[in-house]
Steps between C-alpha positions, in 0.01 A plus 500: 500500500698558178342580165604623158334802338538692177535874456120513509519331839728780624236745388238303690718520812528876470126533438422283804726713719340817369151357558610436858538874539878511469724741317753291311860622494709329237799536267480721192745601228483879506734793443784267407490284815303224668316663788202431727164669470127430492396245237152394393577212266775263391544703181681762709770255614843547332447245225807450284738707713812425697785727601877527511632611837852578612671747728342837422319360197142394422369434149169344394530235231233326292490121534292422193294260712169509686666472841358745751756449778830478310653793689690477831471779760262785410641848540300563818413286800159447658574677827347832394153341494533405868742768618420808288759761409291759686265436793301763688568451871294781651319820418462789745261794471466811713172686538421771752808414702420128520717237333344181362733212412367223274683175432354348182404136488724316253323395184492128427426437131425142402775404256658204327868484410503318166838376379719553805842332475634280778769755592235769547283254690792442737530879532139518617586246769784726615276808504245299699758446773585871498155658481287239678722474806257506796724753675518740204213430260463737206128585469501556123683177421293305753177625343601407145708184525274224646240495221738513202436212260835372373543351153869410476685412179815291471793665322620309194741766372706662777679819409872559493478684833291237681636288787189366675649149514780632724238648734277188490206709380439360152459451217174319580256591780457240772264665750313818581276499192135431423579386147835430332544499123770334290519601135536195274638547150512221241421430137130529578538856624479653847299358789495563873536253784300639793539372857284604793667593827194592707133416533395821329748430223359151449147639495590755235685243289204261512283761331703551182546293185795266547635149460668284760877524482684194370836360603639643177376847597670477839820372337505790254456750781779335700733508200432871450587568863819295479600707199426819693720389790785425259453835322527726805694812406670571834606320816539633853733324742322364806765548773415864572532498879869607510417809293339662804842522661668658196719797566314815397824608330515199266610652166202355316269745680694791349496329163122463488445846652688652206244340267181533705284808434299458822189544282299242695374318188589164653290565809201623298482188282594256777193294602598502869648846570258695717683812625271798539486854631221743585400821327293777653292736288310801631249724327594862444248608764631251755151357542582156358798269525576150374766245583599251231723196511705478180758257374859597574839342444790432733716641218372852559713726716194611696391148593749468787473866600470564871591778741843616388481374143496179300645182648611379156648787305684295237365284219742235622330480839151500350575224249659291774195550722262393222697195390576359843151568630340334198715188507628459856341693786153448353546142620523623859188712463268281296656151490556515125702679239353824370587396145294265281730493195270685258796697359312829463766692693755394238283569196379841614829633635600777255866399524437124516629426851457127555420393855627146437834627366543737794442217747748279316761776513437588865537138602858499370754655740650816353847344498377215278286692250762510227545124525130412499411663170201682645398783272498852633 
């Protein structure tokens, strides 16, 4: 089922989801970025905004149009709504010499993700394989994920740091959604092609004001996606297997280590990174204690700490671990790359380190670098 709706139809969609008891999480232009937060109507969508992204740079720009999805990758991913930054694992209390340990039941809010890009939708599929593994299921993720209503949106304007085409994750969603929206822009204004991808999506779509999509509507959406493919800002080479065997002393590792701050920004904004640690807190009286799981980064010196010290003491070793795990050894663990081509790690790196450029340089033998013209 494919229909066309106006901006009022988008508002009807949001109202219908809210009437179904769901909290709607959607894109907003706020504090100088496109981010995700609770929305109650289509008026809160980032109408008339796009952004300029490059290595270490993000700048909102006005479009002068009524488009609500003219941006590329929002500054944050959706993972924090399923895998929170902080999760209480247990609480222990002591009273009269007896210790009581309580493990809280994970909360499972009913939510809808409104406006999720295809790269982020692919990231959810990766997190599903990680957190819903029958042998190692994460209780918080498992409680929240199954009921999420997904409203995906095709990306018409990829950013300069995007490379989803290289990762086969975009720019248009193909599966995993309840509804998928394509923004249509022509002389008559802005309209929205809406396709159902599930029974509950079709049921919701049937209840809002819409018109049947025409062949011209489908053609306009296809043209917009072809333009997006041709406008991709970055490209990542596909033959990554040999990188796993790279000498740890390849000079490029030293080169990037001299630039990397080991701040962990890339892992925080990445939609698939899931490293964590635990924190213990105890009351001053010693009568209460809590254990929390919190996000961590493989860039931190403490992350690989074990008896005797840290296993990766240099930034060089930590960057190498992150890059090769994300792009190569992730395949062995989860049968997919850990990268979806959203480009956030490039945009939000303070010094503008470009994953695609590093891979291109590492793939060139050190003896040939000067002849290949690969930038340092």
